[in-house]
C-alpha positions in Angstrom: -14.8 -12.1 0.5 -17.1 -12.6 -2.5 -14.7 -15.2 -3.8 -15.8 -17.5 -1.0 -18.4 -20.2 -1.9 -19.5 -23.6 -0.9 -20.6 -26.7 -2.9 -24.0 -25.1 -3.1 -22.8 -21.7 -4.2 -23.7 -20.1 -0.8 -21.5 -18.4 1.7 -20.2 -20.1 4.9 -21.5 -18.1 7.9 -18.7 -19.3 10.1 -16.1 -18.1 7.6 -17.8 -14.7 7.4 -18.0 -14.4 11.2 -14.4 -15.2 11.5 -13.5 -12.6 9.0 -15.6 -10.0 10.8 -13.9 -10.9 14.1 -10.5 -10.6 12.5 -11.4 -7.2 11.1 -12.7 -5.9 14.5 -9.7 -7.2 16.5 -7.3 -5.7 14.0 -9.0 -2.4 13.9 -9.1 -2.3 17.7 -5.4 -3.2 17.8 -4.3 -0.5 15.4 -6.5 2.2 17.0 -5.0 1.4 20.4 -1.5 2.1 19.0 -2.2 5.5 17.5 -0.2 8.4 19.0 -1.2 12.0 19.5 -0.9 13.8 16.1 -1.5 17.4 14.9 -4.9 18.6 16.1 -5.1 15.9 18.8 -2.6 17.8 21.0 -4.6 21.0 20.5 -8.0 19.5 21.4 -6.6 17.6 24.3 -5.6 20.9 26.0 -9.3 21.9 26.2 -10.3 19.5 29.0 -6.8 19.4 30.5 -7.1 23.1 31.3 -10.3 22.7 33.5 -14.0 22.7 32.9 -14.4 26.5 32.8 -11.7 26.8 30.1 -13.2 23.8 28.3 -16.5 25.7 27.9 -14.9 29.0 27.0 -12.5 27.5 24.5 -15.3 25.5 22.7 -17.4 28.6 22.4 -14.5 30.6 21.0 -13.7 27.7 18.6 -17.3 27.7 17.4 -17.2 31.5 16.9 -13.7 31.8 15.2 -12.6 28.4 13.8 -15.6 26.3 12.5 -19.0 25.1 13.5 -18.2 21.4 14.2 -18.9 21.8 18.0 -20.6 18.4 18.5 -17.8 16.5 16.8 -15.0 18.4 18.5 -16.5 18.0 22.0 -16.7 14.2 21.5 -13.2 14.3 20.2 -12.0 16.1 23.3 -13.7 13.7 25.6 -12.2 10.7 23.8 -8.7 12.2 23.8 -9.0 13.0 27.5 -9.7 9.3 28.4 -7.1 7.9 26.1 -6.5 5.4 23.3 -8.5 2.6 25.0 -11.8 4.5 24.6 -10.9 5.5 21.1 -10.0 2.0 20.0 -13.5 0.8 21.2 -15.4 3.7 19.6 -13.5 3.6 16.3 -14.0 -0.1 15.9 -17.7 0.3 16.8 -18.1 3.0 14.2 -16.4 1.1 11.3 -18.0 -2.3 12.1 -21.3 -0.5 12.9 -21.3 1.2 9.5 -20.9 -2.2 7.8 -23.7 -3.8 9.9 -26.2 -0.9 9.3 -25.6 -0.8 5.6 -25.8 -4.6 5.4 -29.1 -4.7 7.3 -30.5 -2.1 4.8 -29.6 -4.3 1.9 -30.7 -7.6 3.3 -33.9 -6.4 4.7 -34.9 -4.8 1.4 -38.0 -6.7 0.4 -36.7 -10.1 1.5 -36.5 -12.2 4.7 -33.5 -11.5 6.9 -31.1 -14.4 6.6 -28.1 -14.5 8.9 -25.8 -16.1 6.3 -26.5 -13.3 3.8 -26.3 -10.7 6.5 -22.8 -11.9 7.6 -21.7 -12.1 4.0 -22.8 -8.5 3.4 -21.1 -7.2 6.5 -17.9 -9.0 5.4 -18.1 -7.5 1.9 -18.5 -3.9 3.3 -15.6 -4.3 5.7 -13.5 -5.8 2.9 -14.1 -2.7 0.7 -13.5 -0.3 3.6 -10.2 -1.9 4.7 -8.9 -1.9 1.1 -9.0 1.9 1.0 -5.7 3.6 0.1 -3.6 4.1 3.2 -3.2 7.7 2.3 -6.9 8.1 3.0 -7.2 5.9 6.1 -4.0 7.3 7.8 -5.7 10.7 7.9 -9.1 9.5 8.9 -9.8 6.2 10.6 -6.2 5.8 11.9 -6.1 9.3 13.4 -8.2 10.2 16.5 -9.3 13.7 15.4 -9.6 12.5 11.8 -11.9 9.7 12.7 -14.1 12.0 14.7 -14.3 14.4 11.8 -14.9 11.9 9.0 -15.7 8.4 10.2 -18.2 9.6 12.9 -20.3 11.7 10.5 -20.5 8.8 8.0 -21.6 6.4 10.8 -24.2 8.9 12.1 -25.6 9.4 8.6 -25.8 5.6 8.1 -27.5 5.1 11.5 -30.0 7.8 10.7 -30.7 6.2 7.3 -31.3 2.8 8.9 -33.6 4.3 11.6 -35.6 6.3 9.0 -36.0 3.3 6.8 -37.1 1.1 9.6 -39.6 3.6 10.9 -41.0 4.2 7.4 -42.1 0.6 7.3 -44.2 1.4 10.3 -45.4 4.6 8.8 -44.4 6.8 11.7 -41.6 9.1 12.9 -40.5 8.8 16.5 -38.7 11.5 18.5 -35.5 9.3 18.6 -35.3 9.3 14.8 -35.7 13.0 14.5 -33.1 13.5 17.2 -30.6 11.3 15.4 -31.4 13.2 12.1 -30.6 16.5 13.8 -27.4 15.1 15.3 -26.3 13.5 12.1 -26.8 16.9 10.3 -24.9 18.8 13.0 -21.7 16.7 12.8 -19.7 18.2 9.9 -20.4 19.9 6.5 -19.8 16.6 4.7 -21.7 14.4 7.1 -24.6 16.7 7.4 -25.0 17.1 3.6 -24.9 13.3 3.2 -27.5 12.8 6.0 -29.8 15.2 4.1 -29.2 13.5 0.8 -29.7 10.0 2.1 -32.9 10.7 4.0 -34.4 12.8 1.2 -33.6 10.2 -1.6 -35.1 7.5 0.6 -38.3 9.4 1.2 -38.7 10.4 -2.5 -37.9 6.9 -3.7 -40.5 5.3 -1.3 -43.1 7.9 -2.3 -42.6 7.2 -6.0 -43.1 3.5 -5.7 -45.6 3.3 -2.9 -49.0 4.7 -3.6 -50.1 4.5 0.0 -47.0 6.4 1.2 -47.9 9.8 2.8 -45.1 12.2 1.8 -45.9 15.0 4.3 -45.7 12.6 7.3 -42.1 11.6 6.4 -40.5 14.8 5.4 -39.4 15.6 9.0 -36.1 13.6 9.0 -34.6 15.4 6.0 -35.8 18.8 7.5 -34.2 18.0 10.9 -31.0 16.9 9.2 -31.0 20.1 7.2 -31.4 22.1 10.4 -28.4 20.4 11.9 -26.3 21.1 8.7 -27.3 24.8 8.9 -26.0 24.9 12.5 -22.6 24.0 11.1 -22.5 25.9 7.8 -23.9 29.1 9.3 -21.7 29.1 12.3 -19.6 32.3 12.8 -16.4 30.2 12.8 -17.2 28.7 9.4 -17.4 32.2 7.8 -14.2 33.2 9.7 -12.5 30.1 8.3 -13.7 30.9 4.8 -12.1 34.4 5.0 -8.8 32.9 6.4 -8.6 30.4 3.5 -9.1 33.2 1.0 -12.4 31.7 -0.1 -13.0 32.5 -3.7 -14.6 29.3 -5.0 -17.5 31.2 -6.5 -15.3 32.6 -9.2 -15.4 30.9 -12.6 -11.7 30.0 -12.5 -11.9 28.6 -9.0 -14.9 26.5 -9.9 -13.2 25.0 -12.9 -10.1 24.2 -10.8 -12.3 22.5 -8.1 -14.2 20.5 -10.7 -10.9 19.2 -12.1 -9.6 18.6 -8.6 -12.7 16.6 -7.7 -12.4 14.3 -10.7 -8.6 13.9 -10.1 -9.2 12.9 -6.5 -11.7 10.3 -7.4 -9.5 8.9 -10.2 -6.3 8.9 -8.2 -7.6 7.7 -4.8 -10.3 5.3 -6.0 -9.4 4.3 -9.6 -5.8 5.2 -10.1 -2.3 4.1 -9.4 -2.4 5.1 -5.7 -5.7 3.7 -4.7 -8.3 1.0 -4.9 -10.4 0.6 -8.0 -13.8 1.1 -6.4 -15.2 2.6 -9.6 -13.9 -0.3 -11.6 -15.3 -2.9 -9.2 -18.7 -1.4 -9.0 -18.9 -0.8 -12.7 -18.0 -4.5 -13.3 -20.8 -5.6 -11.0 -23.3 -3.2 -12.4 -22.5 -4.3 -15.9 -22.7 -8.0 -15.0 -26.0 -7.5 -13.2 -27.4 -5.6 -16.1 -26.3 -8.4 -18.5 -28.1 -10.9 -16.3 -31.3 -9.2 -15.5 -32.2 -7.0 -18.5 -32.4 -8.6 -21.9 -32.8 -5.2 -23.6 -29.8 -3.6 -22.0 -27.5 -3.4 -25.1 -26.8 0.3 -24.5 -25.6 -0.5 -20.9 -23.3 -3.2 -22.1 -21.9 -1.0 -24.8 -21.3 1.8 -22.3 -20.0 -0.2 -19.4 -17.6 -2.7 -21.1 -15.2 -0.1 -22.6 -14.8 1.4 -19.1 -13.9 -1.9 -17.7 -11.5 -2.6 -20.5 -9.8 0.8 -20.1 -9.3 0.3 -16.4 -7.9 -3.2 -16.9 -5.5 -1.9 -19.4 -4.3 0.7 -16.9 -3.6 -2.0 -14.3 -2.2 -4.7 -16.6 -0.1 -2.5 -18.9 0.7 0.3 -16.4 -1.1 2.9 -18.5 -1.4 5.5 -15.8 -1.2 8.7 -17.8 -3.3 11.5 -16.2 -5.5 11.8 -19.3 -6.4 8.1 -19.1 -7.1 8.2 -15.4 -9.4 11.2 -15.8 -11.1 9.6 -18.8 -11.7 6.3 -16.9 -13.0 8.1 -13.8 -15.3 10.5 -15.8 -16.8 7.6 -17.9 -17.3 5.6 -14.7 -19.1 8.5 -13.0 -21.4 9.1 -15.9 -22.2 5.4 -16.3 -22.8 4.7 -12.6 -24.9 7.9 -12.2 -27.1 6.8 -15.1 -27.3 3.3 -13.6 -28.3 4.6 -10.2 -31.0 6.8 -11.6 -32.4 3.9 -13.7 -32.2 1.6 -10.6 -34.3 4.1 -8.6 -36.9 4.4 -11.3 -37.3 0.7 -11.6 -37.3 0.0 -7.9 -34.3 -2.3 -8.4 -31.6 -2.1 -5.7 -32.7 1.3 -4.2 -30.1 1.2 -1.4 -26.9 0.9 -3.6 -28.4 3.5 -5.9 -29.1 5.9 -3.1 -25.6 5.5 -1.6 -24.0 6.0 -5.0 -26.0 9.1 -5.9 -25.3 10.5 -2.4 -21.6 9.9 -2.8 -21.5 11.8 -6.2 -23.8 14.5 -4.8 -21.3 15.0 -1.9 -18.5 15.5 -4.5 -20.6 18.2 -6.1 -21.1 19.8 -2.7 -17.3 19.6 -2.2 -16.9 22.0 -5.1 -17.5 24.8 -2.6 -14.6 23.6 -0.5 -11.5 25.7 -0.7 -9.3 22.7 0.2 -9.5 19.2 -1.3 -7.3 16.4 0.1 -7.1 12.7 0.7 -9.1 12.7 3.9 -12.0 14.6 2.3 -12.7 11.6 0.1 -13.5 9.2 3.0 -17.2 9.7 3.3 -17.6 9.4 -0.5 -15.5 6.2 -0.5 -17.5 4.7 2.4 -20.8 5.2 0.5 -19.3 3.7 -2.7 -17.9 0.8 -0.6 -21.4 0.2 0.7 -22.9 0.4 -2.7 -20.3 -2.0 -4.2 -20.9 -4.5 -1.4 -24.7 -4.3 -2.0 -24.2 -5.0 -5.6 -21.9 -7.9 -4.9 -24.5 -9.5 -2.6 -27.1 -9.2 -5.3 -24.8 -11.2 -7.6 -23.8 -13.8 -5.0 -26.5 -16.2 -6.2 -24.5 -16.8 -9.3 -21.0 -17.8 -8.4 -19.5 -17.3 -11.8 -20.5 -13.6 -12.0 -19.4 -13.0 -8.4 -16.0 -14.7 -8.9 -15.4 -12.8 -12.1 -16.0 -9.4 -10.5 -14.1 -10.2 -7.4 -11.2 -11.7 -9.5 -11.0 -8.4 -11.4 -10.9 -6.5 -8.1 -8.1 -8.8 -6.8 -6.1 -8.1 -10.0 -6.6 -4.3 -9.4 -5.7 -4.5 -5.7 -2.8 -6.9 -5.4 0.4 -7.5 -7.3 -0.3 -9.8 -10.2 1.4 -12.8 -8.7 -0.5 -12.4 -5.4 -3.8 -11.9 -7.3 -3.2 -15.0 -9.4 -2.5 -17.1 -6.3 -5.6 -15.8 -4.5 -7.9 -16.5 -7.5 -6.3 -19.9 -8.1 -6.7 -20.8 -4.4 -10.3 -19.7 -4.5 -11.0 -21.9 -7.5 -9.4 -24.9 -5.8 -11.5 -24.4 -2.8 -14.7 -24.0 -4.9 -14.2 -27.2 -6.8 -12.9 -29.1 -3.8 -15.3 -31.6 -2.1 -14.1 -30.4 1.3 -14.6 -26.7 0.7 -16.1 -26.0 4.1 -13.0 -27.3 5.9 -10.7 -25.1 3.8 -12.8 -22.0 3.6 -11.5 -20.7 6.9 -8.1 -20.2 5.3 -9.4 -17.5 2.9 -10.0 -14.8 5.5 -6.7 -15.7 7.1 -5.0 -15.1 3.8 -6.8 -11.8 3.4 -5.7 -10.8 6.9 -2.1 -11.5 6.1 -2.2 -9.5 2.9 -4.0 -6.5 4.2 -3.8 -6.3 8.0 -0.4 -7.7 9.1 1.7 -4.9 7.5 -0.5 -2.2 8.9 -0.4 -3.6 12.4 3.4 -4.2 12.3 4.0 -0.6 11.0 1.9 1.1 13.6 3.3 -1.1 16.4 6.9 -0.3 15.4 6.2 3.4 15.3 4.3 3.3 18.6 7.3 1.8 20.4 9.5 4.6 19.1 7.1 7.4 20.1 6.5 6.0 23.5 10.3 5.8 24.1 10.4 9.5 23.1 8.2 10.3 26.1 10.8 8.9 28.4 12.9 12.0 27.6 10.2 14.5 28.7 11.2 14.3 32.4 14.8 15.1 31.4 13.6 18.0 29.2 11.8 19.5 32.2 15.1 19.9 33.9 17.4 20.6 31.0 15.1 22.6 28.7 16.1 20.3 25.8 14.0 17.5 24.3 15.4 15.0 21.8 12.7 13.4 19.7 13.4 10.4 17.5 11.7 10.7 14.0 12.8 7.4 12.5 9.3 6.3 11.9 8.2 3.8 9.3 6.2 5.1 6.3 3.3 5.3 5.6 2.4 4.4 9.2 4.0 7.4 10.8 1.9 9.5 13.1 4.1 12.2 14.7 3.3 15.8 15.6 6.6 17.0 14.1 6.3 15.4 10.8 3.8 17.5 8.9 2.8 20.5 11.0 5.1 21.8 13.8 2.7 24.7 14.4 1.2 22.5 17.2 4.5 22.3 19.0 3.5 24.9 21.6 0.4 22.8 22.6 2.6 19.8 22.9 4.9 21.6 25.3 1.9 22.9 27.2 0.4 19.4 27.5 3.7 18.0 29.0 4.2 21.0 31.3 7.4 22.0 29.4 8.5 25.6 29.3 7.6 27.5 26.1 11.3 28.0 25.3 12.2 24.3 25.4 14.4 23.4 22.4 13.0 20.3 20.6 15.7 18.6 18.6 14.7 16.1 15.9 17.0 13.1 16.1 17.4 10.6 13.3 19.8 7.9 12.2 18.9 8.6 8.6 19.6 12.3 8.6 22.7 14.1 9.8 22.4 16.7 12.6 23.3 20.3 11.7 25.6 22.5 13.7 26.1 26.3 13.2 29.2 27.7 14.9 29.2 24.7 17.2 25.6 25.0 18.3 23.1 22.3 17.3 20.1 23.3 15.2 16.7 21.9 15.9 16.1 20.3 12.5 18.5 17.9 10.7 19.6 18.0 7.1 17.6 15.7 4.8 19.4 13.6 2.3 17.2 12.4 -0.6 18.0 13.1 -4.2 20.2 15.9 -2.8 21.0 17.4 0.6 18.4 19.9 1.9 18.8 22.4 4.7 16.2 24.0 7.0 15.9 27.5 5.7 14.7 29.3 8.9 17.0 27.4 11.3 20.1 28.2 9.3 19.5 31.8 8.4 18.3 32.8 11.8 21.3 31.2 13.4 23.4 33.3 11.0 21.6 36.5 12.3 19.4 37.0 9.2 15.9 38.3 9.3 13.3 35.7 8.1 9.7 36.7 7.7 6.6 35.7 5.9 5.0 38.2 3.4 1.2 37.7 3.5 0.7 39.9 0.4 3.0 38.0 -1.9 2.9 34.6 -0.1 6.7 34.5 0.0 9.4 33.9 2.5 11.7 36.9 2.7 15.3 36.6 4.0 17.8 39.4 4.5 21.5 38.5 5.3 24.2 41.2 4.9 23.7 42.6 1.4 21.8 39.6 0.0 18.0 39.3 -0.1 16.1 36.1 -0.9 12.5 35.7 -1.7 11.0 32.2 -1.9 7.6 31.2 -3.2 6.1 27.9 -4.4 7.6 28.3 -7.9 10.8 30.2 -7.8 13.5 32.0 -5.8 14.5 35.6 -6.3 18.0 36.7 -5.2 19.0 40.4 -4.9 22.7 41.2 -4.3 25.4 43.5 -5.5 25.3 42.0 -9.0 21.6 42.7 -9.4 18.3 40.7 -9.2 17.9 37.3 -10.7 15.2 34.6 -10.6 16.1 31.0 -10.2 14.1 27.8 -10.2 12.7 27.0 -6.8 14.9 24.6 -4.9 12.6 24.6 -1.8 10.8 21.6 -0.4 8.9 20.9 2.8 10.0 18.5 5.6 8.8 18.3 9.2 6.5 21.3 8.5 9.5 23.4 7.6 10.9 24.9 4.3 14.1 23.3 3.2 16.5 24.5 0.5 19.4 23.1 -1.5 23.0 23.7 -0.7 23.3 26.0 -3.7 21.2 28.5 -1.9 23.5 28.6 1.1 26.8 28.4 -0.8 27.2 32.2 -1.5 27.0 33.1 2.2 27.8 29.9 4.2 30.8 27.7 4.7 29.7 24.1 4.7 31.7 21.2 6.2 30.4 17.6 6.0 31.6 14.9 8.4 30.5 11.3 8.6 28.2 12.0 11.5 27.3 15.7 11.2 27.2 18.8 9.0 28.7 22.1 10.2 27.9 25.5 8.9 29.3 29.0 9.5 29.1 32.4 7.8 31.8 33.1 5.2 34.2 35.8 6.3 
């Protein structure tokens, strides 16, 4: 969006409003097409089972699972009323996050101008919607994920905006303190960010305003901390730590988590699989420093090599792990120093506060036993807001803005598409009828970023809704056939990643617990053992993989999980198998031997190669199925 300009180098408010409207409608459309996935089915059973069970199950959840009671109750209510309510709430949270952060930037020491406000909202939305789909599919495009990650970020931003507005009036109202408490009581991540945002805002204002009374404004951070403690100190949180073998206080675990943190940032935000947030924000910070500080030679010397390294990664496909980690680490060091300097000089406090809070959250995440794509969302949203704030600071000079946005386009899009977009923007800029053609820019962005997402989720939604038509037949026959031919990466299906939630799915649809759920696919052949169909199909990729438990249990083998060794143990006749993440151990009449692990995970199940089954199984491959039997 920052590529947009008029003959006077100012944004067109109509163009920005159109882009905001397109974003809101698209988000609402995608949110309305999401299907129940993973935890959704589990939490939906809470209210479906009656109010008494709803209260009892939430108390038990708080005591034994985790302390996110507020978030999970809201999640259960939204799931109960369906996708329509979630589509409205999810869109409100994402657009609301952009509006609140934009108002903080625009109202920072300057009159509130609608044109600049609309542009800032557009910039924040642009950065959010360019997030890697691996992150958004597990957060804002998943009902329970959105409540666990988007809602805390929205609540923290709302609290920040209210605290900042009330500080201008030098008072704290009960509503602000209530929001601070609720923002802290969402999740561990959201609560910690709420504490950081409010504390940095209070300390920054106190440093630069001699009339500011620190004691009168320490209440919001304290209330947010109280909410955070209600989550962190919950009995269920400690229970979950023990379940996850929590050992992050050891030196080896801490080093592993530090490396994992940097890797996540580099891969999902500055690497091959993600958007170059760190690059974009580094470019804009460097450009602003070049413009505003004549003595900033050290900043230029430090920032420009980072930009050059990341550009080389994109242009020449230099995505070696060492280069990604180096670029991410240098960017973090540079941007942290920039944020600290910006706070000291009272220049751009809001982008600096967001940036420091994002990096502070990653330090807090060192204590997490599990790091994943979805855990990066809150950090990414804060960096998106900071990047948008810096881009708005640069909008007065079109050349700097076009350069930074052009580099971002090169990082985000294929080179041909990026070149076309930059060229198109240049033509519009120098055209005498720019205002008439500006409306095409958000349409082009919509086609590039939204259309594939909407199409993918819509295609999968039709398949999943057609699957529900077979539920009535399953109630009579005890057999449910479930089509799994979903488009990646827009798949949202209970049986794809974690089939442990299958019992809750059966309970939700009033199906007997012994109902056989068969996964049906035109891409994978069904498996039959002695003429009886197995639940999971064979998977053909680089080789043919077979579901370990289905096959061996059908053959009469004993399959069990060994908690002490974290291995799957299988006993069939005189042969014993032991599978772990790295290898397979086979014990038979010829002795014990260790082989390279042929196991992979599909549909939440362990799959093995044909070579594992060959010693004991007879395998017959037809054009439409694969048949197995025990060798005589």
